[in-house]
C-alpha positions in Angstrom: -0.1 0.0 0.0 2.8 2.5 0.8 4.7 1.8 -2.3 1.4 2.1 -4.3 0.5 5.4 -2.8 4.0 6.9 -3.2 4.1 5.7 -6.9 0.6 7.3 -7.6 1.6 10.6 -6.0 4.9 10.5 -8.0 3.0 10.2 -11.3 0.7 13.0 -10.3 3.5 15.3 -9.3 5.4 14.4 -12.5 2.4 15.7 -14.7 2.2 18.8 -12.3 5.7 19.5 -13.3 4.7 19.4 -16.9 1.7 21.6 -16.3 3.9 24.1 -14.4 6.5 24.1 -17.3 3.6 24.7 -19.8 2.5 27.6 -17.7 6.1 28.9 -17.6 6.2 28.7 -21.5 2.8 30.4 -21.8 3.6 33.3 -19.7 7.3 33.7 -21.0 8.6 33.3 -17.5 11.4 30.8 -18.5 14.1 33.4 -17.4 12.1 34.7 -14.4 15.0 33.2 -12.4 18.1 33.8 -14.5 20.4 31.6 -12.2 20.1 28.0 -11.0 19.3 26.4 -8.5 18.8 29.7 -6.7 16.7 32.7 -7.9 18.8 35.9 -8.3 21.0 34.3 -5.6 18.1 33.7 -3.1 16.4 30.6 -1.9 13.2 32.7 -1.8 13.1 35.1 -4.7 13.1 38.9 -4.2 9.7 40.7 -4.2 10.6 43.9 -5.9 13.2 45.1 -8.4 14.4 47.5 -5.6 15.7 44.3 -3.8 18.1 43.8 -6.6 19.6 47.2 -6.6 22.9 47.9 -5.0 22.6 49.5 -1.5 25.1 51.2 0.7 25.9 49.7 4.2 24.1 46.5 3.3 25.4 42.9 4.1 25.5 40.7 1.0 26.1 36.9 1.1 28.4 35.1 -1.5 26.4 34.4 -4.5 23.6 37.0 -4.2 22.8 38.8 -7.3 22.2 42.4 -8.2 21.4 44.3 -11.4 24.0 46.9 -12.1 24.1 48.8 -15.5 21.7 46.3 -17.0 24.0 43.4 -16.1 23.9 40.7 -13.5 26.5 40.9 -10.8 27.3 38.4 -8.2 28.8 38.8 -4.9 32.1 37.1 -4.9 32.2 36.7 -1.0 30.3 37.6 2.1 30.9 41.4 2.6 29.2 44.6 3.7 29.0 47.5 1.4 30.3 51.0 2.2 29.0 54.3 1.0 30.2 53.7 -2.6 30.1 50.8 -5.1 33.2 48.7 -5.2 33.4 46.7 -8.4 36.0 44.4 -6.9 33.4 42.8 -4.7 31.2 41.7 -7.6 31.7 39.3 -10.5 29.9 39.7 -13.8 27.5 36.8 -14.5 28.7 35.3 -17.8 26.5 32.4 -18.6 24.0 34.7 -20.4 23.2 38.4 -20.7 19.6 38.5 -19.5 19.1 40.8 -16.7 15.6 41.8 -16.4 13.3 41.4 -13.5 9.5 40.8 -13.6 7.9 39.9 -10.4 5.4 37.6 -12.0 7.7 35.8 -14.2 10.1 35.3 -11.3 7.4 33.7 -9.1 6.0 31.5 -11.9 9.4 30.1 -12.6 10.1 29.7 -8.8 6.9 27.8 -8.4 7.9 25.6 -11.3 11.0 24.8 -9.5 9.3 24.2 -6.2 7.0 21.7 -7.7 10.0 19.9 -9.1 11.6 19.8 -5.7 8.5 18.7 -3.8 8.1 15.8 -6.4 11.3 14.4 -5.2 9.7 13.6 -1.8 7.2 11.0 -2.9 9.9 9.6 -5.5 12.3 9.0 -2.7 9.8 7.4 -0.6 8.7 5.2 -3.6 12.4 4.0 -3.8 12.5 3.2 -0.1 9.3 1.3 -0.2 10.4 -0.6 -3.3 12.9 -2.6 -1.3 10.0 -4.2 0.6 7.3 -4.3 -2.2 9.5 -5.8 -4.9 11.5 -8.0 -2.6 12.9 -11.0 -4.7 12.6 -8.7 -8.1 15.9 -6.7 -8.0 15.3 -5.4 -11.5 12.0 -3.7 -10.4 13.8 -2.2 -7.4 16.4 -0.9 -9.7 13.7 0.5 -12.1 12.2 2.3 -9.1 15.6 3.8 -8.0 16.3 4.8 -11.6 13.6 7.5 -11.3 15.9 9.5 -8.8 19.0 9.9 -11.2 16.6 10.7 -14.0 14.9 13.4 -12.0 18.6 14.7 -11.2 19.4 14.6 -15.0 16.1 16.5 -15.6 17.0 19.2 -13.1 20.5 19.5 -14.7 18.8 19.9 -18.0 16.7 22.7 -16.4 19.8 24.4 -15.4 21.3 24.1 -18.9 18.1 25.6 -20.4 18.4 28.6 -18.0 22.1 29.0 -18.6 21.7 29.0 -22.4 18.9 31.6 -22.2 16.2 29.1 -23.4 18.0 27.4 -26.3 15.3 25.5 -28.4 17.2 22.2 -28.6 17.8 22.1 -24.7 14.0 22.9 -24.3 13.0 20.0 -26.4 15.3 17.7 -24.7 14.1 18.9 -21.4 10.5 18.0 -22.4 11.4 14.6 -23.9 13.3 13.7 -20.7 10.1 14.5 -18.7 8.2 12.1 -20.8 10.8 9.4 -20.4 10.4 9.6 -16.6 6.6 9.5 -16.9 7.0 6.4 -19.1 9.1 4.8 -16.3 6.7 5.7 -13.6 3.8 4.2 -15.7 5.8 1.1 -16.3 6.1 0.6 -12.5 2.4 1.3 -12.1 1.6 -1.3 -14.8 3.9 -3.9 -13.1 2.2 -3.1 -9.8 -1.3 -3.6 -11.2 -0.2 -6.8 -12.9 1.2 -8.1 -9.5 -2.0 -7.2 -7.6 -4.3 -8.9 -10.2 -2.0 -12.0 -9.9 -2.3 -12.1 -6.1 -6.0 -11.5 -6.4 -6.2 -14.6 -8.6 -4.3 -16.6 -6.1 -6.5 -15.7 -3.5 -9.4 -16.7 -5.6 -11.4 -13.5 -4.7 -13.4 -11.1 -6.7 -12.4 -8.1 -4.4 -9.9 -6.3 -6.6 -9.6 -2.7 -7.6 -9.1 -3.5 -11.2 -11.6 -4.1 -13.9 -11.8 -7.4 -15.7 -10.4 -5.9 -18.9 -7.0 -5.8 -17.2 -6.7 -9.6 -17.5 -9.0 -10.4 -20.4 -6.9 -8.8 -23.2 -6.4 -10.6 -26.5 -2.9 -10.5 -27.9 -2.4 -9.1 -31.5 1.1 -8.5 -32.7 -0.1 -5.9 -35.3 -1.7 -3.9 -32.6 1.4 -4.0 -30.5 3.5 -2.6 -33.4 1.0 0.0 -34.3 0.9 1.2 -30.8 4.7 1.4 -30.7 4.6 3.5 -33.9 1.8 5.8 -32.5 3.9 6.5 -29.3 7.0 7.4 -31.5 4.9 9.7 -33.7 3.6 11.5 -30.5 7.2 12.1 -29.4 8.1 13.5 -32.7 5.0 15.7 -32.6 6.0 17.0 -29.2 9.5 17.6 -30.4 8.4 19.6 -33.5 5.7 21.4 -31.4 8.4 22.6 -29.0 10.4 24.0 -31.8 7.3 25.8 -33.2 6.8 27.1 -29.6 10.3 28.6 -29.6 9.5 30.4 -32.8 6.5 31.9 -31.2 8.5 33.0 -28.2 11.0 34.8 -30.6 8.1 36.5 -32.3 6.6 37.6 -29.1 9.8 39.3 -28.0 9.8 41.1 -31.5 6.2 42.2 -31.9 5.0 42.3 -28.4 2.6 40.2 -26.2 -0.5 42.1 -27.3 -0.2 41.6 -31.0 -1.2 37.9 -31.0 -2.1 37.8 -34.5 1.5 38.3 -35.6 2.9 35.5 -33.4 2.8 33.0 -36.2 3.0 35.4 -39.1 4.7 34.3 -41.2 4.4 30.7 -40.3 7.6 28.6 -40.6 8.1 25.4 -42.5 8.3 23.6 -39.1 4.8 24.8 -38.4 3.5 23.3 -41.6 5.2 20.0 -41.1 3.9 19.9 -37.4 0.4 20.6 -38.6 0.4 18.3 -41.5 2.0 15.6 -39.3 -1.0 15.6 -37.0 -3.1 14.2 -39.8 -0.9 11.1 -39.9 -1.1 10.8 -36.2 -4.9 11.1 -36.2 -5.3 8.6 -39.0 -3.1 6.0 -37.4 -4.8 6.2 -34.1 -8.3 5.9 -35.7 -7.2 2.8 -37.4 -5.8 1.3 -34.1 -9.1 2.2 -32.5 -11.1 0.4 -35.4 -8.8 -2.7 -35.2 -9.4 -3.0 -31.5 -13.2 -2.8 -31.9 -13.1 -5.1 -34.9 -11.0 -7.9 -33.1 -12.4 -7.2 -29.6 -8.9 -6.9 -28.2 -10.1 -5.3 -25.0 -8.4 -1.8 -25.1 -11.5 0.2 -25.8 -11.5 2.3 -22.6 -8.0 3.6 -23.0 -8.4 4.1 -26.8 -11.5 6.2 -26.2 -9.2 8.5 -24.2 -6.7 8.5 -27.0 -9.2 9.8 -29.5 -10.6 12.3 -26.9 -7.2 13.7 -26.4 -6.2 13.8 -30.0 -9.5 15.7 -30.7 -8.6 18.2 -27.9 -5.1 18.5 -29.3 -6.5 19.4 -32.8 -9.0 21.8 -31.2 -6.3 23.8 -29.2 -3.9 23.8 -32.2 -6.7 25.2 -34.5 -7.5 27.8 -31.9 -3.9 28.9 -31.5 -3.5 29.5 -35.2 -6.9 30.8 -36.3 -8.1 32.4 -33.0 -4.8 34.0 -32.2 -3.8 32.0 -29.1 -6.7 32.1 -26.7 -5.8 32.1 -23.1 -4.5 28.8 -21.7 -4.6 27.3 -25.2 -0.8 26.9 -25.3 -0.3 25.2 -21.9 -3.3 22.9 -22.6 -1.9 22.0 -25.9 1.3 20.8 -24.3 -0.3 19.1 -21.2 -2.8 17.2 -23.4 0.2 15.9 -25.6 1.8 14.6 -22.4 -1.3 13.0 -21.3 -1.7 11.4 -24.7 1.7 9.9 -24.6 1.0 8.5 -21.1 -2.1 6.7 -22.3 -0.5 5.4 -25.4 2.6 4.2 -23.6 0.3 2.4 -21.1 -1.5 0.7 -24.1 1.9 -0.4 -25.4 2.6 -1.9 -22.0 -0.8 -3.8 -22.1 -0.2 -4.9 -25.6 3.2 -6.7 -24.5 1.7 -8.0 -21.2 2.3 -11.8 -21.0 -0.9 -13.7 -19.9 -1.8 -17.4 -20.2 -5.4 -16.6 -21.3 -4.3 -14.5 -24.4 -5.1 -15.8 -27.8 -3.3 -14.9 -31.1 -5.3 -13.1 -33.6 -4.4 -13.3 -37.3 -3.6 -10.0 -39.1 -6.3 -8.5 -41.2 
């Protein structure tokens, strides 16, 4: 029970991280904290721009940041200022040249980082409980433990994103890494459910938290490979969408936040490819849905969610382009894509699931 609860909370927090990251992108708050892991050299970010101005007769700790002549300056050691500014006490921040302060951007980015830190608590507990829950299955203990270094790698990628002033390629890798962690957590959840169903069968009881479809699936190799392709196409779509989003960010910085009609004007080739690629994604998933219904493979409930999420993806994508980016359409588009990946990946796990009551189905 403890392992189950900690794993469930870890999955929820992982998706909260994705939601928080999407809000950061929507609001353009990625550089709200220009340093990492602190924010302007503080564990709790400053409230006003005045807090980042040099002050006479003030004590500064090593690493604290001020904005001086539109540049970030970092305290090289603990010291107290005199009546005049002494440049020898300050080092120029050289990782990037971003030196603006926006209270809302700072706190949005800070909350994003805070959610990531809090997510580490249930994940750490999950690893501890795994030693008891998966006793006798060291590879599943290792899989549980692997979440921690992956989260550390994800945090390091976040640092690289900030240090590079939001380089598109690093943002894309950062997002894909989050989906990889989601996939690992969903794999552990799948194995947990599989174990609980097996124990329920051994006890010969009907008191189980899972529906019968979890152990009445029919094996179809074509369905398995189609779902693998569908997951890969979703990852490609997410990567291309991240690049389109970066172009939008660049346009916003040029034309301003208020002129939304110009954010995708002119559209890039990447945008057209991303839009056209969605047709292939939709057609493939519709065929998978049809095949499941035709052969009664038992995946209908999850595939219903796949089609619903794809429909929502199309709606939010159309709204951004033709309705000039309605409020929340951008984060919703990204979060829905992450949810779609999760559902599809779980379907892949189900399609590979070994079970004595499966029957082979000939390809159509």
